[in-house]
N, C-alpha and C positions, 0 to 999 in steps of 0.2 A: 577178816574182811580184806578184800583186795583194794588196791588204789582205785579211787573214783567211785567206790561203793557208797550207797546212801546211808549216811550216819543219822542225820536228824532232819525232820521237816518242820520248818518254822512257818507259822501263818501270821501274816500282817496285812491289814486292809483287805481281808478276804482272799488274799493270794497266798499260795503255798510256795515256799522257797526251800530248796533242797541244799543241805550242807553235805558235801561229798568228802570221803576219806582222802587225806593228802597222800598217804602211802598205805602199804599193807599194814594192818594193825589188828589188835585184839582189844575189845571193850572190857575195861576193868569194873567200872561202876557207873550207872546212870544217876545223875544228880537231880534230874527233873522227871516228872511223870506226865503222861499225855493230858493235854488240856491246861497245863499249868501256865500262868502268865509270867513271862520273864522280861527283863530289861536289858538294855545294852551293857555288855561286859559281864553278865551273869554266866558262871560256868555251867555247862550242860552235861558233860560226861568226862570220865577219866579213861584214857586208853594208853596202851603201850605199842610201840612199833615192833613188828615181828621180824623185820629184816629179811622177809621172804621176797625173793625176786619173782614177780608174776608176769613179766613181760611189759610192765609199765602201766597196765590198765586192766581193770576187771569189767569194764563196760562191755556188755554183750554186743555182738555184731548185729546191726540192724538189718532185718530182712526186708529189702525194698519192695518185694512183691507181696508182702503180707497185707491183706486188707484191714483197715481199722474199723472196729465195730461202730464207733460214733459216726464215721464218714458214711458207712453203709446205711445207717439210720437216716441221715440227711438225704441221701440219694433216694431211699425208699419213700420218704415224705414227698420229695419232688415228683417221683414217679406216680404217686397217687393223685397228683394234680394234672397229669398229662393224659391224653386220650388212650395211650396204650395201657395205662393203669386203671382205666374205667370202662372196661369192655361192655358191660351191661348198659350203661348210660349211653355210650356211643352207638350201640346196636339199636337201641330204642329211637335215638335221634335219626339215624339213617333210615329206619323203617318208616318214619314220618316224611321221608323225602327231603330232609334238611341236613345241613352240615353243622359240625360242632363249632364252637367259638374259636378254637385253635386252628381248625381247618380254614376258616374264613380269614383269620389273621395271616396264616402261612401263605395263602393265595394273594393277599394284598401286599405284603412287604417283601423286600429283597431277601433272598435266601441267607440265613445266618445273621441277619441284622437286628432281629428283635431282642431287646433287653427288657425282661419282665421285672416289674416291681410288685413286691408283696405277694409272691406266689404261695407262701406258706400260711397266709392268713386263713382263719376259719371263722364261722359265724359266732357272733357274740351271744352264745346261748349256753355257757358253761354251767349256769345255775340250774338248768333243767335237763341237760344232756351230757353224756360222758365225753371226755376228750377224744376217745377212740372213735365214737360215733361221729363226732364233728369232723375229725380228720378224714374219715372214710366217706362222708356224705355231704360235706360242705367245702370241698376243695377250693382254695383261693377266694372263699366267701362269695362264690358265684360271679366273679369279675376277673377278667384277664386284662391287664393294663401294662403299658410299657412304651418304650421309644424305639423307633426303627427308621429305616430309610425306605422310600418308595420311589423307584425310578432313578436310582443313583447312576446307573450306566448311561442314562441320557442327559441328566442335568447336574451330575456331580453330587457328592455326598452331603455337602453343606445345604444345597437347595432341596435335597430329597428327604431331610430329616422330618419326622412327624411323630406326634403322639397318637397311639392307637389304643382304643378302649372297647372291650366287648363284654356285655353282660352274657352270662352263661345260663341259658334257659334250662339246662339239665340240673342245675343246682338251685333249689328253692324258687323255681319259675323265673329266674333272672331278676329277682327282686333286689331292692336297694337296702343293704344292711349297714350297720355301724362301721364294720371294718372295710367293706368295699367303698363306702363313702370316703373313708380316710384315704383309700388308694386313688380314687378319682381326684380328690383334692390335691394329692401329691403330684400326679402327672399333669393335671391342669395347671398347677403352679409352674411346672417345667415349661409348659406351653407359653405361659405368660412371660417368664423370665427369658426364654430363648426364642420367642416369637415363632413357635412351631405350629403348623397346621394340626388339626384334630380330626381323626376319623373315628366315629362312634357307631358300633353295632348295638342298636338300642332295644332289641327284643327283650321284653320283661314286664313284670306286673307292678312296677312302682314300689312305693315304700313297703318295707317288711315289718309287720307288727310283732313277729315272733322273737325278735332279739330282746334278751332280758338283762344283759350285762351293761346297761346304759345308765344306771342311776336314776335320779329323779328329774332329769332335764326334760325340757319341753321339745327338744329337737330343733330349736331355732338357731343353733350354733353351726349349722351345716352350710358352708359357703359354696357348695358344689354348683348350684344353679346360677348364683350371682357371678361366679368366676367365669363359667363358660359363656354366659351372656355377655360379659365384659370383653370377651375375645372377639365378638362379632365385629367385623370391619377391620380388625387388626391382623387376623390370620384366617385362612380358609377353614371353614367348619363343614364337615360332611357327616350326615347321619344315614345309616343303612338300616332298613326295617324289613324283616321277614317274620311273619307270624304276628303274635299279639304284642302290642306296645301300648301300655296304659300308664296313667298317672305320672309319677316322677320320671319314668323312662321316656314317656311322650313329651314331658316338659323339656328334657334335655334335647331331644330330637327337634323340638319346635324352635329352639333358638339357633339352630344350625343354618347355614346359608342355603343348603339344599338337603332335601330328603329323597333318598333313592329307595324305592319300595318294590316288593314283589307282589304278584297278584293275590297272594293269600294274606297280605298284611292287614291288620286292623289297628288303627291309631286313634286313641281317645284319651282325654284328660281324666276320665273316670272309667274304671272297669265295671263289670257286672255287679260286684258287691257294693261299690260306692253308689252306683245309680239306684239300685234297689234300696239301699239304706237311706238315700235322700228322698224316697217316696216317689220316684219317677217311673216305676214299673220294673218288670223283670225282663231282661234281655240276655240272649246268649252272646258270648264274645264275638261271634262272627257277624252280629248285627251292629256292632259298635264301630264306627269309623271305617267302613270297608273301603277298599281301594277305589271303587267306582265313584264314591262320594269324594274322597280326599284328592283324587287327581283332578276333578272338575272344579273344586273350590280353591285350588292353588296351594294346598298344603304339601302335596307330593310333587316334586320337581321332575323326577324321572321314574319311569316304571320299567323294571327289568323282569324278564321272564323267570329268572331264578337267581339264587345267591351268587353264583359264579359270574353272571352277567352284571349283577349289581356291583360286585367288586371291580369288575373291568371298567364300569362307568365311573366309579369313584376314582380310580387311577387316572382316567381320562380327564375328569374334572380338575383334579389337582394339577395335572400337567400344564394347564394354561397359566397357572400362577408360579410355576417352577422355572420358566424360562423359554427361550426360543429353541427350535429344533433345527438341526442341520439338514435333515433329509425331508424333502417335501416335493410335491408334484403339483404343478399349476393345471387348472382345467383348460380345455380347448376353448380359446377365446371366441370361436365362432358360435358356441352355444348361446352366448348372451344375445345374439342377433334375433333369436327365435323365441325369446321368453315373453316379451311384451307384445300382445296382439296389435296388428295395425289398426284394428277397430278399437278406439280408446275406451269404448263402453263395455268391452268384453272382459269379464273377470279372468284372472289367470293365477297360476300357482306360484306364489312368490318364493317358495322354497327352491324352485328351479333357478330363479334369479340369483339367490344366495349361492347355490352350488356353482354358478357360472363365474363367480368373482373371487371365491376363496379357494384355499388349497384343497385338493381332493381328499375326501374322507376326514375333513377336519371340523365338521359342524357338530356341535353338541347343543341341541335345542332344549331349553328349560321351560317347564310349566306349559307344555304344548296344549293341554286340554283346558287351560284357564285363560281368560282374557284373549280369546282367539283372534281378536282384531289386530293384535300385535304379536309378532314373533320375536322372541329373545333367544339369542344363541351365543355361545362362545365359539370362536372360529380362529383359524390361522391364515395369514397371508404371507407368503414367502417364509414360512416357518415361524413368524412372530405372532403372538397371541393378541386377539382383539375381541371386544364385545360387539355385537351386531343387533340392531333392532330394525324391524321392517313391518310396514302395514300389509295387511292381507285384504285384497279387494273382494274376497269371498264373504267378508263379514262387514255389513253396513257400508259397503263401498270403500272400505279402508278407513272409515271414520273411527276415532278413538273413543270408546265408551268407558264407563267407570272401572270395570274390571281390567281392561287393557291399560288404563292409566296407572292403576295400582301395580300391575305387573311390570310395566315399563319403568316406573319410579324405583321399585325395588331393584330391578336389574341395573339401572344407571347408578344407583347408590353402590352396588357391588363393584361395578367397574371403576367408580371414583375411588373407592376404598383401596383398591389394589392397582390404581394407575394404569388401567387398561384403556387404550384408545377405543373409540366407539365409531363403528360404521353405521350409518343410517340410510336405509333404502326407503325413501318416503314417496308414497303414491296414494293420495287420498282425495276424495271428492269434497269440495268445500262449498259448492253452490247449493 
């Protein structure tokens, strides 16, 4: 055996330690056998030096280009969680006119900034399904979660950091399982400790009954809902809903500051199975919490025509809490002369008044179809972010009714939480 050759492998504390040959040598006799327990100082073998010069080392030259089998295995596992490794699921999703979870995240975050947590998790169903099946069909346990930056080029990396979570409807209908609950808890804890905004893509069917590797627990040890609710008022919380969002998924969306939804969204605390099981009748998913209901009762803050627009609105919403912008354009001041009619009894469009005093294209109106007597919007003036409330003379002469009061109170609480100054355009009949 040449110098540096492997003589003996000792195992201690489950780790293997190699004893290498000090010089070129020949083994005379082994004093121990495989598996034998030895103590410090015990002789292991007898050898003689051969005095053969072998260039100083028998260690093989490492081929730096040779791929490692274990590394290839890890890369393959990761590939099975990505869209390129799931062609059939992605094709089905696109056929429905929707984007994948990873496509939405890629559109939301700055390129190359997303750091994923728990990518190799699989559903907790080993007692009834094979590991190969779970790896192939439950990638990431149906949840993509991590930390990224959003708009770092405008606001700097510190202000742009955010937690991003997306349920994956192509995996077990985006349901909440044991492992993906652990992932949400992990990244929500990061949001708590680092005061990071949270963006949640909430499409999914709620709690998953099919997980079996959970023991005899009642499931009351899940802090997910409490932790996210506890972030309200501390960091911006944004939910995006496209498609069906029921039960636990809807609960998480409901505690966010805003819900941005597409026209095909259905949002309900109970899905078809729960409603039928409760004896309340049989309803298809499309009949539960449709967008026309949820936009008028104030649940949905913003309606986007598709997922791409929803992501764009989420970025815009976050931007008001990330800082001021250097590039802005003021409106033509002459516009404000012609907003309010000379006849004080004539109703007018208060949105024109808003556009005449804030930066061009800076208005993001929230809950437009609810409490229509009051307009609530995030705006910018000379690049700085403000909240804005305004009476609408088209509804009750600008008087504030119950829904408008609720809407205004929620909005003012939001502005107070994040220290946004408030502009009030007040025009209401009081006689």
